[in-house]
C-alpha positions as CSV (number, residue, x, y, z in Angstrom):
1,M,4.6,36.1,222.4
2,N,2.0,38.5,222.4
3,T,1.9,41.3,219.6
4,S,2.9,44.0,222.1
5,I,5.9,42.4,223.5
6,R,6.9,41.8,219.9
7,S,6.4,45.1,219.0
8,L,8.4,46.5,222.1
9,A,11.5,44.1,220.9
10,I,11.5,45.4,217.4
11,A,11.5,48.7,218.8
12,A,14.3,48.4,221.1
13,T,16.5,46.6,218.6
14,L,15.9,49.6,216.2
15,L,16.6,51.8,219.0
16,L,19.8,50.1,219.6
17,G,20.7,50.0,215.9
18,A,20.2,53.6,215.9
19,L,22.5,54.1,218.8
20,V,25.3,52.3,217.3
21,V,25.3,53.1,213.1
22,P,27.4,55.8,213.3
23,A,26.8,59.2,210.9
24,V,28.7,58.7,207.5
25,P,28.4,60.7,204.6
26,A,25.0,59.8,202.3
27,A,27.2,59.7,199.1
28,A,31.1,59.8,198.9
29,A,32.4,61.5,195.9
30,A,35.9,61.2,197.0
31,P,38.2,58.0,198.3
32,A,38.3,57.4,201.9
33,P,41.3,58.7,203.8
34,H,44.0,56.4,205.0
35,C,44.2,56.4,208.9
36,E,46.6,55.0,210.9
37,S,46.7,55.1,214.9
38,G,49.2,54.7,217.4
39,A,50.1,56.0,220.8
40,S,46.9,57.2,221.4
41,R,47.5,59.5,218.3
42,L,45.5,59.7,214.8
43,V,46.9,60.5,211.9
44,C,44.9,60.7,208.2
45,I,45.9,61.9,204.7
46,G,43.3,62.3,202.2
47,S,42.8,63.4,198.5
48,S,41.7,66.4,199.2
49,V,43.2,69.6,197.4
50,G,43.6,73.1,199.7
51,Q,41.5,73.3,202.7
52,T,40.1,70.2,204.3
53,T,37.2,69.6,206.5
54,W,37.8,66.6,208.8
55,T,34.8,64.6,210.8
56,V,36.5,62.6,213.2
57,G,33.9,60.5,215.2
58,Y,34.6,58.9,218.2
59,I,32.7,55.5,218.5
60,F,32.2,55.4,222.4
61,P,28.5,56.0,223.3
62,P,27.8,58.2,223.1
63,R,29.1,59.1,219.9
64,T,30.8,62.2,219.9
65,D,32.0,63.9,216.5
66,V,35.1,66.4,216.2
67,I,35.3,68.8,213.5
68,Y,39.0,69.8,212.5
69,T,39.9,72.3,209.5
70,T,43.5,71.6,208.0
71,P,45.1,74.0,205.4
72,S,46.4,70.5,203.1
73,R,44.9,67.0,202.8
74,S,46.4,65.8,206.3
75,L,45.4,65.2,210.2
76,A,47.3,64.4,212.6
77,T,45.6,64.5,216.3
78,R,45.3,62.6,219.4
79,C,42.5,60.2,220.0
80,P,41.1,60.5,223.2
81,N,39.5,56.9,223.5
82,P,42.1,54.4,222.8
83,G,40.9,51.0,222.6
84,F,37.8,52.2,220.8
85,G,36.5,52.7,217.1
86,I,36.9,56.0,215.3
87,Q,35.6,56.7,212.0
88,V,36.7,59.5,209.8
89,F,35.8,61.3,206.7
90,Y,36.4,64.4,204.9
91,S,35.4,67.1,202.6
92,Y,36.7,70.1,200.3
93,V,35.6,72.5,197.8
94,L,36.6,71.7,194.2
95,N,35.8,73.8,191.6
96,G,32.5,75.3,193.6
97,V,31.7,72.0,194.6
98,R,31.8,70.4,198.0
99,E,33.4,67.2,197.6
100,T,33.0,64.3,200.7
101,S,34.7,61.6,201.3
102,A,33.6,57.5,201.9
103,A,34.4,57.1,205.6
104,T,37.3,55.2,207.0
105,S,36.9,53.1,210.3
106,L,39.5,52.3,212.7
107,W,41.0,51.6,216.4
108,C,42.5,54.5,218.7
109,N,45.5,52.4,219.3
110,P,47.3,53.0,222.5
111,G,49.9,51.0,221.6
112,Q,52.4,50.7,218.3
113,W,51.4,52.5,215.5
114,S,49.1,50.1,213.2
């Protein structure tokens, strides 16, 4: 295999990896949320205090991030991509400092609750 073909193969692999790897928080200060899915719905509970900003990434090419703001530590919404992956994390402000959670990954389950 010559050098240009090898370089092209490496570039294609890196590009595909960049397309598949979801955006997640760089450093998590809060624990990942507990999430469950069923009947094409998504319910998550975090360890936040007060108003919480949720980032829900629907892993369906292309990845789509949807931001929700809730008055408390829970989120309930529908997941529009049954059978595909979801990644969820949240953030909140505590003592003037924004805390961001680790991410939880799960599937959008069109059937029974998991």
